[in-house]
NUBAVO-275428 format. One record per residue (C-alpha): x, y, z; residue in three letters; residue number from 1. Coordinates in Angstrom, 1 decimal, m for minus. Layout:
REM residues N
- X,Y,Z,Ala,NUM;
...
This chain:
REM residues 234
- 11.7,m22.8,33.2,Met,1;
- 8.5,m20.8,33.8,Pro,2;
- 8.1,m18.1,36.5,Asp,3;
- 6.2,m18.8,39.8,Lys,4;
- 2.4,m18.4,39.8,His,5;
- m0.2,m18.1,42.5,Ile,6;
- m1.5,m21.6,41.6,Ser,7;
- 1.2,m24.2,42.5,Ser,8;
- m0.7,m26.7,40.3,Gln,9;
- m0.2,m24.4,37.3,Phe,10;
- 3.5,m24.3,38.0,Asp,11;
- 3.7,m28.1,38.2,Leu,12;
- 1.8,m28.4,34.8,Glu,13;
- 4.1,m25.9,33.1,Leu,14;
- 7.2,m27.4,34.5,Asn,15;
- 6.0,m30.9,33.4,Ala,16;
- 5.4,m29.6,29.9,Leu,17;
- 8.9,m28.0,29.8,Cys,18;
- 10.5,m31.2,31.1,Ser,19;
- 8.7,m33.3,28.5,Ser,20;
- 10.0,m31.0,25.7,Leu,21;
- 13.6,m31.2,27.0,Leu,22;
- 13.2,m35.0,27.3,Glu,23;
- 12.2,m35.1,23.7,Met,24;
- 15.1,m32.9,22.8,Gly,25;
- 17.4,m35.4,24.5,Gly,26;
- 15.9,m38.2,22.4,Leu,27;
- 16.4,m36.2,19.2,Val,28;
- 20.0,m35.3,20.2,Glu,29;
- 20.7,m39.0,20.6,Ser,30;
- 19.1,m39.9,17.3,Gln,31;
- 21.1,m37.2,15.5,Thr,32;
- 24.3,m38.4,17.1,Gln,33;
- 23.7,m42.0,16.3,Glu,34;
- 22.6,m41.2,12.7,Ala,35;
- 25.8,m39.3,12.1,Met,36;
- 27.9,m42.1,13.7,Ala,37;
- 26.1,m44.6,11.5,Ala,38;
- 27.0,m42.5,8.4,Phe,39;
- 30.6,m41.8,9.4,Thr,40;
- 31.3,m45.5,10.1,Glu,41;
- 28.8,m47.0,7.6,Met,42;
- 27.3,m49.0,10.4,Asp,43;
- 24.2,m50.9,9.4,Leu,44;
- 23.3,m51.9,13.0,Glu,45;
- 23.3,m48.2,14.1,Arg,46;
- 21.1,m47.3,11.1,Cys,47;
- 18.5,m49.9,12.1,Glu,48;
- 18.5,m48.7,15.7,Ala,49;
- 17.9,m45.1,14.7,Val,50;
- 15.1,m46.1,12.4,Ile,51;
- 13.5,m48.3,15.0,Ala,52;
- 13.5,m45.5,17.7,Arg,53;
- 11.8,m42.9,15.5,Glu,54;
- 8.3,m44.1,16.7,Lys,55;
- 9.3,m43.1,20.3,Ile,56;
- 9.8,m39.5,19.2,Ile,57;
- 6.6,m39.5,17.2,Asn,58;
- 4.7,m40.7,20.3,Ala,59;
- 6.4,m38.0,22.4,Lys,60;
- 5.3,m35.3,20.0,Glu,61;
- 1.7,m36.4,20.3,Ile,62;
- 2.0,m36.5,24.1,Glu,63;
- 3.4,m32.9,24.3,Ile,64;
- 0.8,m31.5,21.8,Asp,65;
- m1.9,m33.0,24.0,Ser,66;
- m0.4,m31.4,27.1,Gly,67;
- m0.3,m28.0,25.4,Cys,68;
- m4.0,m28.3,24.3,Thr,69;
- m5.1,m29.4,27.8,Glu,70;
- m3.3,m26.6,29.7,Ile,71;
- m4.6,m23.9,27.3,Ile,72;
- m8.2,m25.2,27.7,Ala,73;
- m7.9,m25.6,31.5,Lys,74;
- m5.9,m22.6,32.5,Arg,75;
- m6.5,m20.1,29.6,Gln,76;
- m3.0,m18.6,30.0,Pro,77;
- m2.2,m15.1,28.9,Thr,78;
- 0.9,m13.0,28.2,Ala,79;
- 4.3,m14.8,28.7,Arg,80;
- 2.6,m18.1,29.9,Asp,81;
- 0.7,m18.3,26.6,Leu,82;
- 3.8,m17.5,24.6,Arg,83;
- 5.7,m20.2,26.5,Leu,84;
- 3.1,m22.8,25.7,Ile,85;
- 2.9,m21.8,22.0,Met,86;
- 6.7,m21.9,21.9,Ala,87;
- 6.7,m25.4,23.4,Ile,88;
- 4.2,m26.5,20.8,Ser,89;
- 6.3,m25.1,17.9,Lys,90;
- 9.6,m26.4,19.4,Ala,91;
- 7.9,m29.8,19.7,Asn,92;
- 7.1,m29.8,16.0,Thr,93;
- 10.6,m28.8,15.1,Asn,94;
- 12.1,m31.5,17.3,Leu,95;
- 9.9,m34.1,15.6,Glu,96;
- 11.0,m32.9,12.2,Arg,97;
- 14.7,m33.0,13.2,Ala,98;
- 14.1,m36.5,14.4,Gly,99;
- 12.6,m37.3,10.9,Asp,100;
- 15.8,m35.9,9.3,Glu,101;
- 18.0,m38.0,11.5,Ala,102;
- 15.9,m41.1,10.5,Glu,103;
- 16.4,m40.0,6.8,Lys,104;
- 20.2,m39.9,7.4,Val,105;
- 20.0,m43.5,8.7,Ala,106;
- 17.8,m44.7,5.9,Lys,107;
- 20.0,m43.3,3.2,Arg,108;
- 23.1,m44.6,4.9,Thr,109;
- 21.5,m48.0,5.1,Arg,110;
- 20.8,m47.8,1.4,Lys,111;
- 24.4,m47.0,0.6,Ile,112;
- 25.6,m49.9,2.7,Ile,113;
- 23.3,m52.4,1.1,Arg,114;
- 24.4,m51.3,m2.4,Lys,115;
- 27.9,m52.6,m1.4,Gly,116;
- 29.5,m49.9,m3.7,Val,117;
- 32.7,m48.4,m2.6,Glu,118;
- 32.3,m44.7,m1.9,Asn,119;
- 35.1,m42.5,m3.0,Asn,120;
- 33.3,m39.2,m2.3,Ile,121;
- 34.9,m37.1,0.5,Asn,122;
- 32.2,m36.3,3.0,Val,123;
- 34.3,m34.1,5.4,Ala,124;
- 31.9,m31.2,5.1,Glu,125;
- 28.9,m33.4,6.1,Ile,126;
- 30.7,m34.7,9.2,Ile,127;
- 31.6,m31.1,10.2,Ile,128;
- 28.0,m30.0,9.5,Ser,129;
- 26.7,m32.8,11.7,Gly,130;
- 28.9,m31.8,14.6,Gln,131;
- 27.7,m28.2,14.2,Met,132;
- 24.0,m29.2,14.0,Ala,133;
- 24.3,m31.4,17.1,Leu,134;
- 26.0,m28.6,19.0,Lys,135;
- 23.4,m26.1,17.9,Gln,136;
- 20.6,m28.4,18.9,Leu,137;
- 22.1,m28.8,22.4,Arg,138;
- 22.6,m25.1,22.8,Gln,139;
- 19.1,m24.3,21.7,Ser,140;
- 17.6,m26.7,24.2,Leu,141;
- 19.9,m25.3,26.9,Asp,142;
- 18.8,m21.7,26.0,Ala,143;
- 15.1,m22.9,26.1,Phe,144;
- 15.6,m24.5,29.5,Ala,145;
- 17.2,m21.3,30.9,Arg,146;
- 15.0,m18.9,28.9,Gln,147;
- 18.2,m17.2,27.8,Asp,148;
- 17.4,m14.8,24.9,Ala,149;
- 21.0,m13.6,24.4,Ala,150;
- 22.3,m17.2,24.0,Ala,151;
- 19.4,m17.9,21.7,Ala,152;
- 20.2,m14.9,19.5,Ala,153;
- 23.9,m16.0,19.3,Ala,154;
- 22.7,m19.4,18.0,Ile,155;
- 20.6,m17.8,15.3,Val,156;
- 23.6,m15.7,14.2,Leu,157;
- 25.9,m18.7,14.0,Asp,158;
- 23.5,m20.8,11.8,Asp,159;
- 25.1,m19.6,8.6,Lys,160;
- 28.2,m21.8,9.2,Gln,161;
- 26.2,m25.0,8.6,Ile,162;
- 24.8,m23.5,5.4,Asp,163;
- 28.3,m22.7,4.2,Glu,164;
- 29.5,m26.2,4.8,Glu,165;
- 26.5,m27.6,2.9,Phe,166;
- 27.2,m25.3,m0.1,Arg,167;
- 30.9,m26.3,0.0,Ala,168;
- 29.9,m29.9,m0.2,Phe,169;
- 27.5,m29.4,m3.1,Val,170;
- 30.2,m27.6,m5.1,Arg,171;
- 32.6,m30.5,m4.5,Lys,172;
- 30.0,m33.1,m5.2,Leu,173;
- 29.3,m31.5,m8.6,Thr,174;
- 32.9,m32.0,m9.5,Ser,175;
- 32.9,m35.6,m8.4,Tyr,176;
- 29.8,m36.5,m10.4,Leu,177;
- 31.2,m34.8,m13.6,Ala,178;
- 34.5,m36.7,m13.3,Glu,179;
- 32.9,m40.1,m12.5,Asp,180;
- 29.2,m40.6,m13.6,Pro,181;
- 29.2,m44.0,m11.9,His,182;
- 29.0,m42.2,m8.6,Thr,183;
- 25.7,m40.4,m9.4,Ile,184;
- 23.4,m42.8,m7.5,Ala,185;
- 25.5,m42.8,m4.3,Thr,186;
- 26.2,m39.1,m4.7,Gly,187;
- 22.5,m38.3,m4.7,Leu,188;
- 22.0,m40.4,m1.6,Asp,189;
- 24.9,m38.5,0.1,Ile,190;
- 23.4,m35.2,m1.0,Leu,191;
- 20.1,m36.1,0.7,Thr,192;
- 22.0,m36.8,3.9,Ile,193;
- 23.8,m33.5,3.6,Ala,194;
- 20.5,m31.7,3.2,Lys,195;
- 19.0,m33.5,6.2,Ser,196;
- 21.9,m32.4,8.4,Val,197;
- 21.4,m28.8,7.2,Glu,198;
- 17.7,m29.0,8.1,Arg,199;
- 18.5,m30.3,11.6,Ile,200;
- 20.5,m27.1,12.1,Gly,201;
- 17.6,m25.1,10.8,Asp,202;
- 15.2,m26.7,13.3,His,203;
- 17.7,m26.0,16.1,Ala,204;
- 17.8,m22.3,15.0,Lys,205;
- 14.0,m22.2,15.0,Asn,206;
- 13.9,m23.4,18.6,Ile,207;
- 16.3,m20.6,19.5,Ala,208;
- 14.0,m18.1,17.9,Glu,209;
- 11.1,m19.3,20.0,Phe,210;
- 13.2,m18.6,23.1,Val,211;
- 13.6,m15.0,22.0,Ile,212;
- 9.8,m14.8,21.4,Tyr,213;
- 9.0,m16.2,24.9,Val,214;
- 11.3,m13.8,26.8,Val,215;
- 10.7,m10.6,24.9,Gly,216;
- 7.4,m11.1,23.2,Gly,217;
- 8.9,m10.3,19.8,Asp,218;
- 8.8,m12.5,16.8,Asp,219;
- 12.2,m11.9,15.3,Leu,220;
- 12.2,m14.7,12.7,Arg,221;
- 12.5,m12.3,9.8,His,222;
- 14.6,m9.6,11.5,Thr,223;
- 17.9,m8.7,9.9,Pro,224;
- 20.7,m10.4,11.8,Lys,225;
- 22.5,m7.1,12.5,Lys,226;
- 19.5,m6.1,14.6,Glu,227;
- 18.8,m9.4,16.1,Leu,228;
- 21.1,m9.4,19.1,Met,229;
- 20.2,m5.8,20.1,Gln,230;
- 16.5,m6.5,20.0,Arg,231;
- 16.7,m9.9,21.7,Ala,232;
- 18.6,m8.4,24.7,Thr,233;
- 16.6,m5.2,25.1,Glu,234;
């Protein structure tokens, strides 16, 4: 949360903005968790619930963007305050996009269910990736709430695990499709789901990078990983 200012009203406005972002983060966490449960259990009702709730996240994104614009216009913040507001705006966008990916998982799962075709493709890597992405999202939001640059740097460094699970699934899927061409349509739907899960992890990583930017003032998005932790904790 932001530091104290001379103006108590400014503190209230910044705290409200941060709280709104974390509230949105909670909504996206819930969407991600439900979308993965729908996929794991092939649960049509859960798919429909995730799709229906997407409009709530979209409305929240607009509300937070409006709050960022208003506070910049009214308070003309500088230094860390400005970085924080910019980070909130960017994190807001990433959360909305993560919510879009969760909706995409639900829509593709619904499509598979409606086909009524038995799925023999092992999706263990996607389930593992989903658990990792959800954990990474929670940790990124926690790091944002605490403005913990070291924790944020650790999240960025761990991001490659989700990518590795995705690549492992793609390799396995290629073998499945070569052996049984009848699984191509379903296989492509599942591949889209796998990619969406990977992107949720990417958005969580982006949020962690914004924490580092707020705390230290450094944009480390393209910094080699071996330097990241040292610079983030300087």
